[in-house]
C-alpha positions in Angstrom: 46.7 12.0 -39.9 47.9 10.4 -43.2 50.2 7.4 -43.6 53.7 7.4 -42.1 56.2 5.4 -44.2 53.3 3.6 -45.8 51.3 2.7 -42.7 48.7 4.4 -40.5 49.4 5.1 -36.9 47.0 2.3 -35.9 49.0 -0.2 -38.1 52.3 0.9 -36.5 50.8 0.5 -33.0 49.5 -3.0 -33.9 53.0 -4.0 -35.1 54.8 -2.3 -32.2 52.5 -1.8 -29.2 55.2 0.2 -27.4 54.5 3.1 -29.7 51.2 3.6 -27.9 53.0 4.4 -24.7 55.5 6.6 -26.5 52.6 8.6 -28.1 51.3 9.1 -24.5 54.8 10.3 -23.6 55.1 7.6 -20.9 58.6 6.5 -19.8 59.5 3.3 -21.6 62.4 0.8 -21.6 63.1 -1.0 -24.9 65.6 -3.7 -25.5 66.9 -4.2 -29.0 65.8 -7.6 -30.6 68.5 -7.1 -33.2 71.3 -6.8 -30.7 74.0 -9.3 -31.5 77.6 -10.2 -30.9 80.4 -7.7 -31.6 82.0 -10.0 -34.1 78.7 -10.4 -36.1 77.8 -6.8 -35.9 81.2 -5.6 -37.2 80.7 -7.5 -40.5 78.1 -4.9 -41.5 80.0 -1.8 -40.5 82.6 -0.2 -42.8 84.3 1.8 -40.0 87.1 0.2 -38.1 89.5 0.5 -35.2 92.1 1.9 -37.7 89.8 4.9 -38.4 89.4 5.6 -34.7 93.2 5.4 -34.2 93.8 7.9 -37.0 91.4 10.3 -35.2 93.3 9.8 -32.0 96.6 10.6 -33.7 95.1 13.7 -35.3 94.0 15.0 -31.9 97.5 14.3 -30.7 99.1 16.3 -33.5 96.9 19.3 -32.6 97.6 19.1 -28.9 100.5 21.6 -28.9 98.2 24.2 -30.7 95.3 23.5 -28.3 97.5 23.9 -25.2 98.6 27.3 -26.5 95.3 28.8 -27.5 93.2 27.3 -24.7 95.3 27.7 -21.5 92.8 25.6 -19.5 94.0 22.5 -21.5 97.7 23.1 -20.7 97.7 20.8 -17.7 96.5 17.9 -19.9 99.1 18.9 -22.6 96.3 20.1 -25.0 94.3 16.8 -24.8 90.6 17.6 -24.2 89.5 14.8 -21.8 87.1 14.6 -18.8 87.4 12.8 -15.4 85.5 9.7 -14.5 84.2 9.7 -10.9 82.3 7.4 -8.6 79.0 8.8 -7.3 78.3 6.6 -4.2 76.2 9.1 -2.4 73.9 9.5 -5.4 73.7 5.7 -5.7 72.7 5.4 -2.0 70.1 8.1 -2.4 68.5 6.5 -5.4 68.6 3.1 -3.7 66.7 4.5 -0.7 63.8 5.4 -3.1 64.0 2.5 -5.6 65.6 -1.0 -5.9 69.2 -1.7 -5.1 71.6 -0.8 -7.9 74.0 -3.7 -7.9 77.6 -2.8 -8.8 79.5 0.5 -8.9 77.9 3.7 -10.2 80.2 6.1 -12.0 79.8 9.4 -13.9 81.8 10.3 -17.0 82.1 14.1 -16.7 82.0 15.3 -20.3 79.9 18.0 -18.7 83.3 19.4 -17.6 85.3 19.0 -20.9 87.5 22.0 -21.6 86.7 24.7 -24.2 82.9 24.0 -24.6 81.8 22.1 -21.5 80.0 19.2 -23.2 80.4 15.9 -25.1 80.3 18.0 -28.3 83.9 19.1 -27.5 84.9 15.7 -28.8 83.2 15.4 -32.2 82.6 19.0 -33.0 86.1 20.2 -32.2 87.6 17.1 -33.9 85.8 17.8 -37.2 86.9 21.4 -37.3 90.5 20.4 -36.6 90.4 17.8 -39.4 89.0 20.3 -41.9 91.7 22.8 -40.8 94.4 20.2 -41.2 93.1 19.1 -44.7 93.0 22.7 -46.0 96.5 23.6 -44.6 98.1 20.4 -46.0 96.5 20.9 -49.4 97.9 24.5 -49.4 101.4 23.1 -48.5 101.4 25.1 -45.3 101.6 22.1 -43.0 102.9 18.5 -42.9 102.1 15.8 -40.4 105.6 16.1 -38.9 105.3 19.9 -38.0 104.7 21.2 -34.6 101.1 22.3 -34.9 101.5 25.2 -32.5 102.7 27.1 -35.6 99.0 27.3 -36.5 98.6 29.9 -33.8 99.8 32.7 -36.0 98.5 35.6 -38.1 99.5 33.8 -41.3 97.2 30.8 -40.5 94.3 32.9 -39.2 94.5 35.0 -42.4 94.5 31.7 -44.5 91.5 30.3 -42.6 89.5 33.6 -42.9 89.0 32.8 -46.6 86.9 29.8 -45.6 83.6 29.4 -43.8 82.2 26.6 -41.5 78.4 26.2 -41.1 76.4 24.0 -38.7 72.9 23.5 -37.4 72.5 22.9 -33.7 70.2 22.8 -30.6 73.1 24.3 -28.7 76.1 22.3 -27.5 77.4 21.2 -30.9 77.2 24.9 -32.1 79.2 25.9 -29.0 82.0 23.5 -29.7 82.2 24.2 -33.5 81.7 27.9 -33.1 84.4 28.4 -30.4 87.0 26.2 -32.2 86.3 27.6 -35.7 86.5 31.2 -34.6 89.7 30.6 -32.7 91.4 29.2 -35.9 90.1 32.2 -37.9 87.3 30.7 -39.9 84.1 32.6 -40.7 81.6 30.5 -38.8 77.8 30.5 -38.8 75.7 28.4 -36.3 72.0 27.9 -37.2 70.1 27.5 -33.9 66.8 25.9 -33.4 64.0 27.4 -31.3 64.9 25.3 -28.2 68.5 26.5 -28.1 69.1 28.3 -24.8 69.7 32.1 -24.9 73.0 32.0 -23.0 74.4 29.6 -25.6 73.6 32.1 -28.4 75.0 35.0 -26.4 78.2 33.1 -25.6 78.8 32.3 -29.3 78.2 35.9 -30.4 80.7 37.0 -27.8 83.3 34.8 -29.5 82.7 36.4 -32.9 80.3 33.6 -34.2 77.4 34.5 -36.5 74.3 33.0 -34.9 71.1 32.6 -37.0 68.0 31.8 -35.0 65.1 29.7 -36.4 61.6 29.6 -34.9 61.4 25.9 -35.8 63.1 22.8 -34.6 66.6 21.2 -35.0 65.9 19.6 -38.4 65.1 23.0 -39.9 68.2 24.6 -38.5 70.3 21.8 -40.1 68.5 22.2 -43.4 69.1 25.9 -43.5 72.8 25.5 -42.6 73.2 23.0 -45.4 71.7 25.4 -47.9 74.0 28.2 -46.8 77.1 26.1 -47.1 76.1 24.9 -50.6 76.0 28.5 -51.8 79.6 29.2 -50.7 82.4 27.5 -52.8 84.6 27.9 -49.7 81.9 26.8 -47.3 82.1 23.6 -45.2 79.0 22.1 -43.6 79.3 20.0 -40.5 76.5 17.5 -40.8 75.5 16.3 -37.3 73.1 13.8 -38.9 75.5 12.0 -41.2 79.1 12.9 -40.4 81.5 10.0 -40.0 84.2 12.5 -39.0 82.1 13.7 -36.0 81.3 10.1 -35.1 85.0 9.1 -35.1 85.9 12.1 -32.9 83.5 10.8 -30.3 84.7 7.2 -30.6 88.2 8.3 -29.4 86.7 8.6 -25.9 86.7 4.8 -25.4 90.4 4.1 -25.4 90.9 7.0 -23.0 88.2 5.7 -20.7 90.0 2.3 -20.7 93.2 4.0 -19.4 91.1 5.7 -16.7 89.6 2.4 -15.7 93.0 0.8 -15.5 94.2 3.6 -13.1 90.9 3.1 -11.1 91.4 -0.7 -11.1 88.1 -1.2 -12.8 87.8 -4.5 -14.6 85.6 -5.1 -17.7 85.4 -8.7 -18.7 83.0 -11.7 -18.8 82.7 -11.6 -15.0 82.6 -7.8 -14.7 80.1 -6.4 -17.2 80.0 -2.6 -18.1 76.7 -0.8 -18.6 76.9 2.6 -20.2 74.0 5.0 -20.4 74.2 7.7 -23.1 71.9 10.7 -23.6 70.8 10.7 -27.2 69.6 13.5 -29.5 70.2 12.9 -33.2 72.6 10.1 -32.3 76.1 11.2 -33.4 77.7 11.7 -29.9 76.3 8.6 -28.2 76.6 6.6 -31.4 80.3 7.4 -31.8 81.0 6.8 -28.1 79.1 3.4 -28.2 81.0 2.4 -31.3 84.3 3.2 -29.6 83.3 1.3 -26.4 82.4 -1.8 -28.4 85.8 -1.7 -30.2 87.5 -1.6 -26.8 85.3 -3.8 -24.6 83.4 -5.9 -27.2 80.6 -8.1 -25.8 81.4 -7.1 -22.2 79.9 -3.6 -22.6 76.2 -2.9 -22.9 75.2 0.5 -24.3 71.8 2.1 -23.7 70.6 5.3 -25.3 68.5 7.7 -23.2 65.9 10.1 -24.7 63.3 12.5 -23.4 59.7 11.2 -23.4 58.8 14.0 -25.8 61.6 13.4 -28.3 62.1 9.6 -28.6 63.4 9.8 -32.2 66.2 7.2 -32.0 63.9 4.7 -30.3 61.3 5.2 -32.9 63.8 4.8 -35.7 65.3 1.6 -34.3 62.0 0.1 -33.2 60.3 0.5 -36.6 63.6 0.0 -38.6 62.7 3.2 -40.5 65.5 5.2 -39.0 65.5 8.8 -40.5 62.5 8.1 -42.7 60.3 8.6 -39.6 59.8 11.4 -37.1 58.2 11.8 -33.7 56.0 14.7 -34.9 54.3 12.4 -37.4 53.1 10.4 -34.5 51.8 13.5 -32.7 54.7 13.6 -30.2 55.5 17.3 -29.8 59.4 17.2 -29.5 59.2 19.8 -26.8 61.6 19.2 -23.9 63.8 21.2 -21.5 66.6 18.7 -22.4 67.6 21.0 -25.3 70.5 19.0 -26.7 68.1 16.0 -27.0 65.2 17.9 -28.6 65.4 16.1 -31.9 62.4 14.8 -33.9 64.2 12.7 -36.5 67.2 10.5 -35.8 70.4 10.0 -37.8 69.9 7.3 -40.3 73.7 6.7 -40.5 74.0 6.1 -36.7 70.8 4.0 -36.5 71.9 1.7 -39.3 75.5 1.5 -38.1 74.5 0.6 -34.5 71.4 -1.5 -35.1 73.2 -4.7 -34.0 75.5 -3.0 -31.4 73.1 -1.0 -29.2 71.5 -2.9 -26.3 68.4 -0.7 -26.0 66.8 2.7 -25.5 64.8 4.1 -22.6 63.0 7.4 -22.2 62.9 9.9 -19.3 60.4 12.6 -18.4 61.6 16.2 -17.9 60.3 16.0 -14.3 62.6 13.0 -13.7 65.6 14.9 -15.3 65.1 17.9 -12.9 64.6 15.6 -9.9 67.8 13.8 -10.6 69.6 17.2 -11.3 68.9 18.5 -7.8 69.5 15.2 -6.2 73.0 15.0 -7.8 73.8 18.5 -6.5 72.7 17.6 -3.0 74.5 14.3 -2.9 77.7 14.9 -4.9 77.8 18.6 -5.5 77.9 18.0 -9.3 76.0 20.4 -11.5 74.7 19.1 -14.9 72.2 20.6 -17.4 68.9 18.7 -17.6 69.7 16.7 -20.7 72.9 15.3 -19.1 70.8 13.6 -16.4 69.2 11.2 -18.9 72.2 8.9 -18.5 71.9 9.0 -14.7 68.4 7.5 -14.9 69.9 4.4 -16.5 70.7 2.0 -13.6 67.4 2.9 -11.9 65.5 1.9 -15.1 67.6 -1.3 -15.7 66.9 -2.6 -12.2 63.3 -1.4 -11.9 61.9 -2.2 -15.3 60.9 -5.7 -16.3 62.5 -5.3 -19.7 65.8 -4.3 -18.1 65.8 -7.3 -15.8 64.9 -9.6 -18.7 67.8 -8.2 -20.6 70.3 -9.1 -17.9 68.9 -12.6 -17.9 69.0 -13.0 -21.6 72.6 -11.8 -21.8 73.6 -14.1 -18.9 74.8 -11.3 -16.7 72.0 -11.3 -14.1 74.2 -13.3 -11.6 77.2 -11.0 -12.2 75.6 -7.7 -11.6 77.2 -7.3 -8.2 80.5 -7.0 -10.2 79.0 -4.6 -12.7 80.1 -1.1 -13.4 77.4 1.4 -14.4 78.6 4.5 -16.2 76.3 7.4 -16.8 77.7 9.7 -19.5 77.2 13.3 -18.3 77.0 15.3 -21.5 77.0 18.9 -20.5 76.6 21.5 -17.8 79.8 23.3 -16.7 79.2 26.3 -18.9 75.6 26.9 -17.8 75.4 30.4 -16.2 75.0 30.3 -12.4 71.5 31.9 -12.3 70.2 29.5 -15.0 71.7 26.5 -13.1 70.1 27.8 -9.9 66.7 27.9 -11.6 67.2 24.3 -12.7 68.1 23.3 -9.2 65.0 25.0 -7.7 62.8 23.3 -10.3 64.4 20.0 -9.5 63.6 20.4 -5.8 59.9 20.6 -6.7 60.1 17.2 -8.5 62.5 15.6 -6.0 62.2 11.8 -5.8 59.6 10.6 -3.4 58.1 14.1 -2.8 
């Protein structure tokens, strides 16, 4: 093995001993030494609350169109939002096997978002809508004051059919962008990596989306997508690795969560810390959500990313401070996991650098643990998630059982306040998984059930 970003593997391990465990695909819990106060961190970030507010307003403008073309969003007036629910039976079950989880345990059900059934319905759909709005305004077909339901017409579909949208995906981002783009009338191509599930490809094709399959991983699918878009003067590439638009679409989730907390009478302040656990692939979704949460709750929210043991790309990037200049494969980690949305070998440099002082830490979870949690959640709460979405559910267990997690609560002066804490696992996908596939997941989970 040659040098990686100027050092040998041995030198990297010497500087960062945790890498040795990561190479052995052991579960690890890392707390970020660069984590700082919200005020300090924001000095280095060029995005602001104003940008997130603009994104929120844009989604509001499109709500009349969304309500018309996706009847399942009518009840919410065309706003694509998910419920936040308590999971007390799951909490009890986990506590019977591990340490007590102090505080309340909640699940943010982005697994059940309308249209594409995953967190990607936030960023992916938002970026498509922004592009559609930009094109229509430039062509003098639309103004900000119009009722956007007028977009649901032959005239607009014909207009959008002159343009193409391209994306590279492991699955869920492709679903959200493919479904939304096709509905508007765009020519849309989704480049899928080898780990993308067959049912996701089939569903996209049934919606009129052009799916290109690649025998290699996510980075290659993105690269091919980028090449295709560059060749088309009317092509638009949605760049999961570097898109601030995607990022802002995700960030809108935070102010909506705050409203849900108000209704549920959940406090977040100095005495009531909030811990959020976000499954992480390339980083755009969890990064955008974490950024939004920090804008709303500032130093009272602690965000942790969760990655598969076989794809710890964000952890590797943050730990070494090399971000996208380094990949898990260079360290001999295979990037093979059933958590398909998280099967990413190289992280987003944009997200890593933006959040390097705002993210509390990263932990990794084995596929066995994901499956075990999957079936346990079904048995206790009757909630069905896809394997990758369970990465967040592992968070509180790891925080209370891992020495680094306990040290973090002490260092942040919240150890004595944990009985007032709220733990929120972000469930990123699952409601669109076909029944027979979900049943196979569940059966597999029973084999790995905790304590068996």
